[in-house]
C-alpha positions in Angstrom: -10.0 -4.3 -21.4 -6.8 -3.5 -23.1 -5.3 -1.6 -20.1 -5.8 -4.7 -17.9 -2.9 -6.3 -19.8 -0.8 -3.2 -20.3 2.9 -3.5 -19.7 4.8 -0.8 -17.8 8.4 0.1 -18.5 10.8 2.2 -16.5 12.1 5.5 -17.7 15.3 4.1 -19.3 13.6 1.3 -21.2 13.8 3.0 -24.6 17.6 3.2 -24.4 18.1 -0.2 -23.0 19.9 -2.7 -25.3 17.4 -5.4 -24.3 14.4 -3.6 -25.5 15.4 -3.9 -29.2 13.8 -7.4 -29.5 10.6 -6.0 -28.2 10.6 -3.0 -30.6 11.3 -5.3 -33.5 7.8 -6.8 -33.0 6.1 -3.5 -33.7 6.1 -4.1 -37.4 3.7 -7.1 -36.7 1.3 -4.9 -34.9 -1.5 -6.0 -37.2 -1.6 -9.3 -35.4 -3.0 -7.4 -32.4 -5.0 -4.6 -33.9 -6.1 -6.2 -37.2 -7.4 -9.2 -35.2 -9.2 -6.9 -32.8 -10.8 -5.0 -35.6 -12.0 -8.0 -37.5 -13.0 -10.1 -34.5 -15.1 -7.2 -33.3 -17.1 -7.3 -36.5 -17.5 -11.0 -36.2 -18.7 -10.7 -32.6 -21.2 -8.0 -33.4 -22.5 -10.0 -36.3 -22.9 -13.2 -34.2 -24.3 -11.5 -31.1 -26.5 -8.8 -32.6 -26.9 -9.6 -36.2 -24.8 -6.6 -37.3 -24.1 -6.2 -41.0 -20.6 -7.5 -41.5 -20.5 -6.1 -45.0 -21.3 -2.6 -43.8 -18.4 -2.7 -41.4 -16.1 -4.0 -44.1 -17.2 -1.3 -46.5 -16.4 1.4 -43.9 -13.0 -0.1 -43.1 -12.2 -0.4 -46.8 -12.9 3.3 -47.3 -10.7 4.1 -44.4 -7.8 2.1 -45.9 -8.1 3.8 -49.2 -8.2 7.2 -47.6 -5.0 6.4 -45.6 -3.2 5.1 -48.7 -3.6 8.5 -50.4 -1.5 10.1 -47.6 0.9 7.3 -47.0 1.6 4.2 -49.2 3.2 1.5 -47.0 2.7 -2.2 -46.4 0.9 -3.6 -43.4 4.2 -5.2 -42.1 6.1 -1.9 -42.3 9.9 -2.1 -41.6 10.5 1.5 -42.7 9.6 3.0 -39.3 12.7 3.1 -37.2 12.0 5.7 -34.5 8.4 6.8 -33.8 6.7 3.4 -33.6 3.4 5.1 -32.8 3.3 5.8 -36.6 2.3 2.2 -37.0 -0.9 2.8 -35.1 -2.7 3.5 -38.4 -5.4 2.0 -40.7 -2.9 -0.4 -42.2 -2.6 -2.1 -38.8 -6.2 -1.9 -37.9 -8.7 -1.8 -40.8 -6.4 -3.4 -43.5 -5.2 -6.0 -41.1 -8.8 -6.9 -40.4 -9.5 -7.0 -44.1 -6.6 -9.4 -44.6 -8.2 -11.8 -42.1 -11.5 -11.5 -43.9 -9.9 -12.4 -47.3 -8.0 -15.2 -45.7 -11.2 -16.6 -44.3 -12.9 -16.5 -47.7 -9.8 -18.1 -49.3 -9.6 -21.2 -47.1 -13.2 -21.4 -45.9 -14.8 -20.9 -42.5 -14.0 -24.2 -41.0 -10.3 -24.1 -41.7 -10.1 -20.4 -40.8 -11.5 -20.8 -37.3 -9.4 -24.0 -36.8 -6.3 -22.0 -37.7 -7.3 -19.1 -35.4 -7.9 -21.5 -32.5 -4.5 -23.3 -33.1 -2.7 -19.9 -33.4 -4.2 -18.7 -30.1 -3.4 -22.0 -28.3 0.1 -22.1 -29.6 1.2 -18.6 -28.8 -1.0 -17.7 -25.9 1.0 -15.7 -23.3 4.0 -15.5 -25.7 5.1 -13.6 -28.8 4.4 -14.4 -32.4 5.3 -12.9 -35.8 3.5 -12.7 -39.1 5.6 -15.7 -40.3 4.5 -17.7 -37.2 0.8 -17.0 -38.0 1.4 -17.9 -41.7 2.9 -21.2 -40.7 -0.1 -22.0 -38.5 -2.6 -21.2 -41.2 -0.7 -23.2 -43.9 -0.6 -26.2 -41.6 -4.3 -26.0 -40.7 -5.4 -25.5 -44.3 -2.9 -27.7 -46.1 -2.2 -24.8 -48.5 0.8 -22.8 -49.6 -0.3 -19.3 -48.6 3.1 -17.5 -49.0 1.9 -15.5 -52.1 -1.3 -14.4 -50.3 0.6 -13.2 -47.2 3.3 -11.5 -49.3 0.9 -9.5 -51.5 -1.5 -8.4 -48.8 0.8 -7.8 -45.9 4.2 -7.0 -47.4 3.2 -5.2 -50.6 1.8 -1.6 -50.3 -1.5 -0.7 -51.8 -4.4 -2.7 -53.2 -5.9 -3.8 -56.5 -7.5 -1.0 -58.5 -9.4 -2.7 -61.3 -10.9 -1.3 -64.5 -13.7 -3.5 -65.7 -14.7 -3.3 -69.4 -17.2 -5.5 -71.2 -19.3 -5.9 -74.3 -21.9 -8.4 -75.4 -21.4 -10.3 -78.7 -24.8 -11.2 -80.2 -23.3 -13.4 -82.9 -21.6 -15.7 -80.3 -24.1 -15.2 -77.5 -21.3 -14.3 -75.1 -20.2 -11.6 -72.7 -16.6 -10.6 -73.1 -14.9 -9.0 -70.0 -11.5 -7.3 -69.8 -10.1 -6.6 -66.4 -7.0 -4.3 -66.1 -5.2 -3.8 -62.8 -4.2 -0.1 -62.6 -1.7 -0.2 -59.7 2.0 -0.7 -60.4 2.3 -4.3 -59.1 -0.5 -6.7 -60.1 -2.1 -8.8 -57.4 -3.5 -12.4 -57.7 -7.0 -12.9 -56.4 -10.4 -14.2 -57.3 -12.8 -11.6 -58.6 -16.5 -12.2 -58.0 -19.0 -10.7 -60.5 -22.8 -10.6 -60.2 -24.3 -10.6 -63.7 -28.0 -10.0 -63.5 -27.9 -11.5 -60.0 -26.0 -14.7 -61.0 -22.5 -15.2 -59.5 -19.4 -15.7 -61.6 -15.8 -15.9 -60.3 -12.6 -15.4 -62.3 -9.0 -15.7 -61.1 -7.0 -12.6 -61.9 -3.3 -13.3 -62.1 -1.8 -10.7 -64.4 -2.2 -7.0 -65.2 -4.8 -7.7 -67.9 -7.2 -10.7 -67.9 -9.9 -11.7 -70.3 -13.1 -13.6 -69.5 -15.7 -15.0 -71.9 -19.1 -15.9 -70.4 -21.8 -17.6 -72.5 -25.1 -15.7 -72.1 -28.3 -15.9 -74.2 -28.9 -12.2 -73.8 -27.1 -9.0 -73.0 -27.1 -8.5 -69.2 -28.7 -5.5 -67.6 -26.4 -5.2 -64.6 -22.8 -6.3 -63.8 -21.6 -5.8 -60.3 -18.0 -6.5 -59.1 -17.4 -7.9 -55.6 -21.1 -8.1 -54.7 -20.5 -9.9 -51.4 -17.8 -7.4 -50.2 -15.0 -10.0 -50.1 -12.2 -8.1 -51.8 -10.0 -5.1 -50.7 -10.2 -3.4 -54.1 -11.7 -0.5 -55.9 -13.2 -0.6 -59.3 -13.4 1.7 -62.3 -16.3 0.8 -64.7 -16.4 2.9 -67.9 -19.6 3.1 -69.9 -20.5 -0.3 -71.3 -19.8 -0.9 -74.9 -23.1 -2.7 -75.3 -23.8 -5.2 -78.0 -21.8 -6.0 -81.1 
């Protein structure tokens, strides 16, 4: 229970010079609440077979709804007074989503290795987002600075317009993806085309993908496995050419 580890302060704590270092950690609140949110999903999936995807879809909708009212990054240094403002879906649901995407990026084995190392290293002490990043980079052997920067220090999420047409002459499907948000993100986009998986790496505002296919597909579904914190706009298909 959270209250079992609650810390009590005396009435003058908030004006004490020594409390500044504690308050500075509030911007990294997601390390507590985002972890609690995602690990709860993982526990319920493991213990009771709960649908992890359903929980992630619900959390994703909560994040998008919050962003319409307040567009800030997860690690939010703009809050200077009322730190309770940081108790919001960015710290909880979006923080949990960052962990899910990190898990998918480096794989299950390395992800849980990093989590175990992080816990063992900082148990009963303080840690920042930078500390966690270093642990994960060491465990995975990957440079993850761009990942952490865009998902935790950049406000918003990818909003992707997906357009396509099938070229009979070349027996190929041509896809154009356009990121509609101001700052483009870099991420792998999974597509299910008639049930077959395809993945393309989006790195710029507009990306093009050519997929050889012997016939025009009936269905194209972005992010079929619920692994990306993004929303999609899919205009009416252009069909064959």
